[in-house]
C-alpha positions as MATLAB code, in Angstrom:
seq = 'KHERAKPDYIHPKLEPYLKETFGVIIYQEQVMQIAQALAGYSLGEADLLRRAMGKKIRAEMEKQRERFVSGAGERGVPKAQADAIFDLLAKFADYGFNKSHAAAYAIVAYQTAWLKANYPTEFLAASMTLDMGNTDKLAEFRQEAQRLGIEVVPPNINLSAREFSVRDGKIIYAMAAIKGVGGAAVDALVAARAERPFADLADVAGRLPVKLVNKRTLENLVAAGCFDVLEKNRARAFACIEPMAAHAAREEQGRSLGQNDMFGSGPVKAELPLPNATPWEPAERLQREYDAIGFFLTGHPLDDYAPALQRLRVQQFSDFARGVRAGAAAGKLAATVVSRQERRTKSGTRMGIIGLSDPSGHFEAVIFSEGLAHYRDLLEPGTPLLLMVGAELQGEDVRVRIQVCERLDEATSRHHKSLRIFVRSPDPLEGIAKRLAGKGDGEVSLILLMEEGKAEVEIRLDGRYPVSPQIAGAIKAIPGVVSVEAA';
ca = [
      22.543  -41.787   54.796;
      25.583  -42.916   53.006;
      26.646  -39.072   52.614;
      26.147  -39.448   48.603;
      23.523  -36.421   48.280;
      23.103  -33.761   51.224;
      19.958  -33.524   52.365;
      17.371  -31.069   52.006;
      15.751  -29.896   55.037;
      13.378  -27.105   52.945;
      13.991  -24.609   55.624;
      16.818  -23.934   57.950;
      14.457  -23.934   60.928;
      13.160  -27.291   60.345;
      17.130  -29.349   60.368;
      16.572  -30.106   63.838;
      13.283  -31.793   63.284;
      14.089  -33.580   59.973;
      17.890  -34.384   60.562;
      17.180  -38.289   61.966;
      15.164  -38.926   58.700;
      17.689  -36.567   56.380;
      14.744  -33.960   55.001;
      11.947  -36.443   54.352;
       8.853  -36.171   56.748;
       7.763  -39.464   57.748;
       6.142  -39.403   61.425;
       3.445  -37.755   62.641;
       5.311  -35.702   65.326;
       7.533  -34.302   62.665;
       3.927  -32.777   61.307;
       3.136  -31.214   64.812;
       7.043  -29.581   65.285;
       7.062  -27.825   61.979;
       3.656  -26.663   62.252;
       5.095  -25.508   66.285;
       8.541  -23.937   64.844;
       7.502  -22.291   61.591;
       4.162  -21.202   62.305;
       3.723  -20.962   66.242;
       1.203  -23.467   66.453;
       0.423  -24.693   70.033;
       0.775  -28.315   70.830;
      -3.004  -28.742   70.876;
      -3.631  -26.475   67.554;
      -0.780  -28.909   65.871;
      -2.272  -31.670   66.904;
      -5.608  -30.451   65.652;
      -3.649  -29.965   62.326;
      -2.562  -33.529   62.419;
      -5.917  -34.772   62.784;
      -7.068  -32.722   59.860;
      -4.700  -33.883   57.385;
      -5.377  -37.338   58.537;
      -9.070  -37.285   57.773;
      -8.782  -34.848   55.027;
     -11.498  -32.459   55.767;
     -11.474  -29.932   52.795;
     -12.750  -26.913   54.836;
     -10.882  -27.965   58.090;
      -7.302  -27.789   55.641;
      -8.319  -24.786   54.248;
      -8.845  -23.018   57.520;
      -5.598  -24.710   58.461;
      -3.259  -23.609   55.351;
      -4.431  -19.944   56.167;
      -3.196  -20.253   60.090;
      -0.408  -21.706   58.988;
       0.469  -19.579   56.246;
      -0.378  -16.302   58.462;
       2.032  -17.964   61.544;
       5.037  -18.442   59.080;
       4.874  -15.046   57.785;
       4.710  -13.736   60.913;
       8.283  -15.415   61.509;
       9.676  -14.396   58.101;
       8.447  -17.397   55.737;
       7.619  -16.223   52.527;
       3.974  -16.826   51.585;
       5.055  -19.138   48.536;
       7.293  -21.021   50.427;
       5.210  -21.414   53.493;
       2.649  -22.465   50.983;
       4.696  -25.272   49.245;
       5.305  -26.838   53.051;
       1.654  -26.657   54.088;
       1.270  -29.042   50.455;
       4.125  -31.087   51.700;
       2.564  -31.969   55.187;
      -0.881  -32.838   53.245;
       0.966  -35.252   51.239;
       2.457  -36.921   54.171;
      -0.599  -37.315   55.398;
      -0.945  -39.878   52.716;
       1.621  -42.340   54.061;
       2.727  -41.059   57.266;
       2.868  -43.083   60.829;
       3.266  -42.152   64.577;
       7.152  -42.970   65.562;
       5.849  -45.686   67.823;
       4.438  -47.424   64.470;
       6.416  -46.666   61.727;
       9.598  -49.326   62.890;
       7.004  -52.228   62.656;
       5.280  -50.933   59.347;
       8.696  -50.332   57.592;
       9.461  -53.943   58.379;
       6.247  -55.076   56.815;
       7.199  -52.983   54.169;
      10.477  -54.250   53.613;
       9.653  -57.981   53.805;
       6.529  -57.048   51.194;
       9.348  -55.350   48.587;
      11.467  -58.114   49.111;
       9.058  -60.745   48.203;
       7.845  -59.281   44.952;
      11.423  -58.392   44.011;
      12.491  -62.041   44.900;
       9.565  -63.597   43.971;
       7.338  -61.934   42.052;
       5.199  -64.735   40.820;
       4.301  -66.062   44.102;
       4.052  -62.793   46.010;
       1.280  -61.748   43.174;
      -0.609  -65.353   43.597;
      -0.843  -64.959   47.036;
      -1.875  -61.201   46.887;
      -4.586  -62.466   44.088;
      -5.813  -65.333   46.916;
      -6.227  -62.395   49.309;
      -8.224  -60.422   46.978;
     -10.039  -62.926   45.677;
     -13.571  -61.346   46.091;
     -12.250  -57.998   44.641;
     -12.248  -58.167   40.664;
     -11.154  -55.066   40.740;
      -7.777  -55.731   42.515;
      -7.615  -59.160   40.579;
      -7.804  -57.133   37.024;
      -5.123  -54.644   38.492;
      -2.731  -57.579   39.823;
      -3.067  -59.328   36.325;
      -2.098  -55.824   34.672;
       1.315  -55.917   37.023;
       1.799  -59.372   36.221;
       1.629  -58.766   32.354;
       3.946  -55.589   32.912;
       6.122  -58.023   34.803;
       6.249  -60.903   31.748;
       4.549  -63.058   34.160;
       1.880  -65.585   32.285;
      -1.464  -65.583   33.988;
      -2.862  -69.140   32.922;
      -6.763  -68.791   32.450;
      -8.965  -71.282   35.066;
      -8.053  -75.060   33.871;
     -10.413  -77.817   35.105;
      -7.137  -80.231   35.466;
      -4.563  -77.161   36.880;
      -6.735  -75.128   38.628;
      -7.096  -75.137   42.478;
      -9.317  -73.324   45.339;
      -6.712  -70.651   45.469;
      -4.194  -69.418   42.734;
      -1.077  -71.606   42.583;
       2.104  -71.109   40.640;
       3.265  -73.738   38.239;
       6.451  -73.736   36.112;
       6.945  -69.737   36.940;
       3.080  -69.101   35.665;
       0.268  -67.975   38.014;
      -2.579  -70.604   37.298;
      -5.869  -68.937   37.689;
      -8.181  -69.911   41.037;
     -11.548  -71.777   40.143;
     -13.228  -70.150   43.519;
     -12.272  -66.582   42.640;
     -15.214  -67.352   39.207;
     -18.553  -65.898   40.116;
     -20.795  -67.995   41.364;
     -18.106  -71.136   42.295;
     -18.170  -71.890   45.837;
     -15.176  -72.894   47.566;
     -16.797  -76.346   48.488;
     -17.784  -77.206   45.088;
     -13.921  -76.649   43.638;
     -12.487  -78.651   46.425;
     -15.091  -81.377   45.257;
     -14.000  -81.493   41.439;
     -10.379  -80.856   42.642;
     -10.799  -84.126   45.030;
     -12.597  -86.014   41.810;
      -9.863  -85.426   39.812;
      -6.962  -86.767   42.420;
      -6.333  -89.914   40.945;
      -5.919  -88.708   37.287;
      -7.000  -85.592   35.158;
     -10.746  -85.474   33.166;
     -10.221  -86.833   29.727;
     -13.088  -85.279   28.408;
     -16.758  -83.625   29.042;
     -18.442  -86.911   29.716;
     -15.395  -87.963   32.070;
     -16.012  -84.670   33.972;
     -19.923  -85.648   34.084;
     -19.167  -88.829   35.515;
     -16.888  -87.925   38.286;
     -18.959  -84.902   38.744;
     -20.085  -84.324   42.410;
     -23.783  -83.133   41.404;
     -24.673  -81.997   45.102;
     -22.107  -79.304   45.239;
     -21.785  -78.487   41.357;
     -25.059  -77.260   39.770;
     -26.061  -75.981   36.543;
     -25.338  -71.929   37.682;
     -21.800  -73.226   38.680;
     -21.281  -75.335   35.379;
     -21.887  -72.230   33.091;
     -19.505  -69.898   34.776;
     -16.919  -72.643   34.668;
     -17.516  -72.790   30.842;
     -18.034  -69.089   30.459;
     -14.425  -68.660   32.545;
     -12.733  -71.240   30.254;
     -12.200  -73.974   32.689;
     -13.299  -76.605   30.167;
     -10.938  -75.347   27.262;
      -8.625  -78.014   27.575;
     -11.041  -80.483   27.086;
     -13.121  -78.616   24.466;
     -12.420  -75.505   22.712;
     -15.746  -74.700   21.483;
     -17.277  -73.009   24.666;
     -20.493  -73.127   22.966;
     -20.752  -76.969   22.674;
     -19.464  -77.192   26.195;
     -22.396  -74.631   27.359;
     -24.975  -76.891   25.215;
     -23.777  -80.163   27.083;
     -24.296  -78.521   30.329;
     -27.469  -80.100   30.761;
     -26.739  -83.311   29.289;
     -23.830  -83.485   31.635;
     -25.965  -82.929   34.644;
     -28.202  -85.494   33.772;
     -25.522  -88.037   33.065;
     -23.728  -87.169   36.281;
     -27.265  -87.632   38.487;
     -27.351  -91.387   36.799;
     -23.728  -91.843   37.421;
     -23.860  -90.989   41.042;
     -27.255  -92.879   41.203;
     -25.801  -96.142   39.535;
     -22.817  -96.150   42.260;
     -25.116  -95.481   45.130;
     -26.925  -98.642   44.331;
     -24.145 -100.665   43.097;
     -24.792 -101.472   39.813;
     -22.247 -102.952   37.490;
     -22.309 -104.294   34.277;
     -22.900 -108.338   33.757;
     -19.775 -109.261   34.102;
     -19.383 -107.419   37.441;
     -16.180 -105.328   35.895;
     -17.351 -101.734   37.041;
     -20.402  -99.296   37.271;
     -22.757  -99.423   34.367;
     -21.461  -96.747   32.055;
     -24.272  -94.229   29.887;
     -23.078  -92.656   27.149;
     -23.148  -88.598   27.267;
     -24.570  -86.679   23.828;
     -22.514  -84.008   23.096;
     -24.562  -81.859   20.706;
     -22.857  -79.524   18.412;
     -23.256  -75.764   18.227;
     -21.542  -73.044   16.339;
     -18.958  -71.471   18.212;
     -19.669  -68.268   20.128;
     -18.267  -64.818   18.019;
     -15.426  -63.229   19.448;
     -17.106  -60.466   21.272;
     -20.172  -62.891   22.500;
     -17.175  -65.486   23.940;
     -15.102  -62.538   25.747;
     -18.411  -60.852   26.845;
     -19.325  -64.204   28.954;
     -16.088  -64.283   30.227;
     -16.212  -61.247   31.897;
     -19.368  -61.648   33.481;
     -18.025  -65.010   34.445;
     -14.161  -63.491   35.707;
     -14.984  -59.835   36.258;
     -12.188  -58.711   33.284;
     -11.347  -59.575   30.117;
      -8.717  -62.392   30.795;
      -7.495  -64.179   27.676;
      -8.364  -61.256   24.953;
      -9.608  -57.992   24.815;
     -12.802  -56.705   22.587;
     -10.651  -54.125   21.161;
      -7.887  -56.604   20.067;
      -9.200  -56.926   16.741;
      -9.378  -52.724   16.341;
      -5.604  -52.610   17.159;
      -4.319  -51.595   13.433;
      -6.954  -49.430   12.785;
      -7.051  -47.561   16.068;
      -3.605  -46.913   15.880;
      -4.033  -45.077   12.286;
      -7.087  -43.234   13.982;
      -4.164  -42.311   16.738;
      -6.200  -43.496   19.463;
      -4.711  -43.627   23.106;
      -5.183  -46.147   25.489;
      -6.587  -45.261   29.196;
      -3.415  -45.556   30.584;
      -1.729  -43.553   28.370;
      -4.095  -40.549   28.097;
      -4.223  -40.445   32.116;
      -0.232  -39.777   32.321;
      -0.867  -37.046   29.838;
      -3.848  -35.463   32.303;
      -1.514  -36.034   35.282;
       0.839  -33.902   32.659;
      -1.753  -31.244   31.962;
      -3.378  -32.518   29.185;
      -7.439  -31.927   29.202;
      -8.848  -34.070   26.258;
      -8.060  -37.135   24.175;
      -9.363  -39.533   21.918;
     -10.263  -43.274   23.474;
     -11.642  -46.620   22.410;
     -13.226  -48.798   24.523;
     -15.763  -51.456   24.932;
     -18.964  -50.624   27.616;
     -19.078  -52.740   30.614;
     -21.905  -50.944   32.852;
     -23.753  -48.065   32.970;
     -25.467  -46.507   36.151;
     -27.811  -43.433   35.888;
     -28.196  -40.664   38.525;
     -29.800  -37.456   39.211;
     -27.968  -34.795   39.768;
     -28.663  -31.408   42.477;
     -30.248  -29.836   39.754;
     -32.715  -32.778   38.478;
     -30.912  -33.617   35.572;
     -29.944  -36.917   34.863;
     -26.317  -38.179   34.105;
     -24.647  -41.663   33.353;
     -21.659  -43.201   34.802;
     -20.220  -45.242   32.526;
     -17.966  -48.507   33.205;
     -15.669  -48.936   30.461;
     -12.480  -51.195   29.810;
      -9.594  -50.931   26.984;
      -6.883  -53.205   26.587;
      -5.399  -50.957   29.459;
      -7.542  -51.702   32.114;
     -11.051  -50.471   33.363;
     -11.873  -46.758   33.911;
     -15.048  -44.841   33.934;
     -16.501  -41.673   32.447;
     -19.614  -39.203   33.252;
     -21.896  -38.049   30.659;
     -24.403  -35.022   31.339;
     -27.942  -35.469   30.372;
     -27.748  -33.743   26.644;
     -24.877  -36.346   25.899;
     -26.795  -38.982   27.510;
     -30.127  -38.234   26.040;
     -28.508  -38.032   22.847;
     -26.264  -41.355   23.089;
     -27.913  -43.666   25.618;
     -28.771  -46.380   22.586;
     -24.767  -46.398   22.479;
     -24.096  -46.686   26.276;
     -24.784  -50.637   26.209;
     -22.511  -52.747   28.007;
     -20.490  -54.761   25.199;
     -20.779  -51.955   22.721;
     -17.232  -50.698   21.498;
     -17.163  -47.383   21.221;
     -15.044  -44.256   19.840;
     -15.162  -41.707   22.589;
     -13.490  -37.989   22.221;
     -13.270  -37.134   26.051;
     -12.427  -34.065   28.483;
     -10.670  -34.734   31.525;
      -9.730  -33.135   34.959;
      -7.592  -34.248   37.845;
      -9.277  -34.032   41.079;
      -6.678  -35.573   43.736;
      -4.487  -38.243   42.445;
      -7.872  -39.410   39.959;
      -8.371  -38.969   36.223;
     -12.102  -37.763   36.014;
     -13.446  -38.241   32.648;
     -16.452  -36.789   30.754;
     -17.830  -38.210   27.361;
     -18.588  -35.485   24.916;
     -18.858  -37.644   21.835;
     -18.994  -41.004   20.957;
     -19.924  -43.384   18.231;
     -19.882  -47.153   17.474;
     -16.120  -48.095   17.109;
     -17.381  -50.301   13.848;
     -18.520  -47.389   12.069;
     -15.495  -45.143   12.851;
     -13.045  -47.883   11.675;
     -15.261  -49.160    8.609;
     -14.244  -45.889    6.968;
     -10.768  -46.661    7.222;
     -11.313  -50.326    6.344;
     -11.555  -51.208    2.349;
     -11.138  -54.767    1.851;
     -10.652  -58.383    3.456;
      -8.255  -61.065    2.384;
      -9.564  -64.269    4.032;
      -7.226  -67.333    3.640;
      -8.625  -70.721    3.607;
      -7.422  -74.448    2.628;
     -10.691  -75.614    1.973;
     -14.614  -75.321    1.223;
     -15.309  -75.675    5.055;
     -15.565  -72.644    6.448;
     -17.406  -70.798    3.652;
     -20.695  -71.300    5.058;
     -19.560  -69.304    8.549;
     -17.887  -66.827    6.317;
     -20.842  -66.295    4.179;
     -22.912  -65.406    7.186;
     -20.517  -62.846    9.075;
     -20.863  -61.355    5.517;
     -24.083  -60.914    5.157;
     -25.147  -57.348    5.672;
     -24.803  -54.143    3.966;
     -21.253  -52.582    3.157;
     -18.815  -50.828    0.937;
     -16.025  -52.845    1.084;
     -14.081  -55.667   -1.079;
     -13.665  -59.052   -0.227;
     -11.540  -61.821   -1.806;
     -11.011  -65.346   -1.017;
      -7.681  -67.122   -1.308;
      -7.530  -70.717   -1.549;
      -4.242  -72.236   -0.021;
      -3.085  -75.302   -1.896;
      -1.412  -78.019   -0.712;
       1.808  -77.664    1.388;
       1.874  -73.851    0.065;
       2.667  -74.520   -3.251;
       0.120  -72.097   -4.711;
      -2.530  -70.256   -3.868;
      -5.787  -68.873   -5.808;
      -7.423  -65.762   -5.447;
     -11.061  -65.335   -5.731;
     -12.581  -61.772   -5.321;
     -16.043  -61.698   -4.942;
     -18.809  -59.581   -6.556;
     -20.736  -56.994   -4.163;
     -19.890  -55.045   -1.544;
     -19.828  -55.859    2.249;
     -19.115  -54.848    5.449;
     -15.402  -55.045    6.407;
     -15.145  -53.288    9.711;
     -12.210  -54.865   12.127;
     -15.177  -56.796   14.406;
     -16.366  -58.949   11.491;
     -12.753  -59.632   10.252;
     -12.061  -61.050   14.023;
     -14.777  -63.002   13.822;
     -14.116  -64.487   10.094;
     -11.159  -65.155   12.103;
     -12.348  -66.980   14.545;
     -14.023  -69.752   12.149;
     -12.412  -72.969   12.444;
     -10.981  -73.583    8.932;
      -9.995  -70.179    8.326;
      -6.023  -69.747    8.340;
      -6.058  -66.161    8.533;
      -7.789  -62.724    7.459;
      -5.882  -59.683    6.421;
      -7.672  -56.238    6.311;
      -6.514  -53.362    4.531;
];
């Protein structure tokens, strides 16, 4: 447009039809004109070509290719060039408009691009609200936010609203996007905190709208991390759900009866018992979060394996997919199983469609009958796996086939020889002992950090222990453990 580059009209005969768009096929009318000028199509035939491309009917497209290449050859266009031009026309079908619509769509596209470029946080929050019921889309938007350096704050009982919102340059996750949490329940919770934020679980129970917020809603709110700001131990918050519901019912009944204390200073406040509970293992915590949200938000089950996966030269799926598009056909992946479906093929054998997740996102892989029979016990949701895969490109999609798989713990433990566990007091020792129970061949040392870091005492434990990244991560999550080093 500004004459900084010369337009490429693909073929001299096409210049009259592509001049106004500088050599780029944009309008449906241009497809029809190219077919007429280059391959001798009649107007009716050109319209059939346009329809076939729009509907992507493979058999019809092949017929049209033969017709196009043959007609172009009769007019002196080499077969290779005619094939290439037909491929360009086929690609056009993914984005083209008829000319009368193009300007309107261009304005919308420009406005959308401008909003994303200038207000990316607000744009993504609005996009996530629009697709609130589609967890696959929400996961994609969250990945885009990560790419742009925008923080997505997990659901928060004192910050989140019905929709995704923006605060201090961050996206606040919407409570209504949590599975099993309806908009009416969220509106009631937001109204209940209008005067002041919730102070603790007892305060939530005292103001809980019991008619709108049921036990299932509370379970998913806890699993999604909504109450982390009040109680970091999600297992304890989960154990409090029954007492909270009972407490909320008593409080609501007291308000409805107008019960006050003997001095008339306000409603009678019943105590809320808060039971103790052992914190969930990181893997369970993340799996429950996945079940409530639809993807891993605050972490990923493979995070603890990162150093081991680097040593094993394991690719993330996003990098592997780029390689497949560049011509690669096989690779090594690590992923957590999130779903499994089994179907019968046309030949009557069974095949599996396995939903998988790694830190780069969600993807699917197929496994055929022999592999499915051999690895069925491993292909359970929640299981981290090391996978040897093949792949091929079908259109724009990367189709993955599982060839070999094994438990990631077993694969990585062969490369882990020892753990060093740092503590400041004896408090976490019981929890550490529980997680080290079982057979293994690794060494474990306890390092007691003395006051103010002036000295440390290292104690090498007798015997052999399991020392996988998953166990290291579980130990790291125990209250009182300062850090864990794997070697």
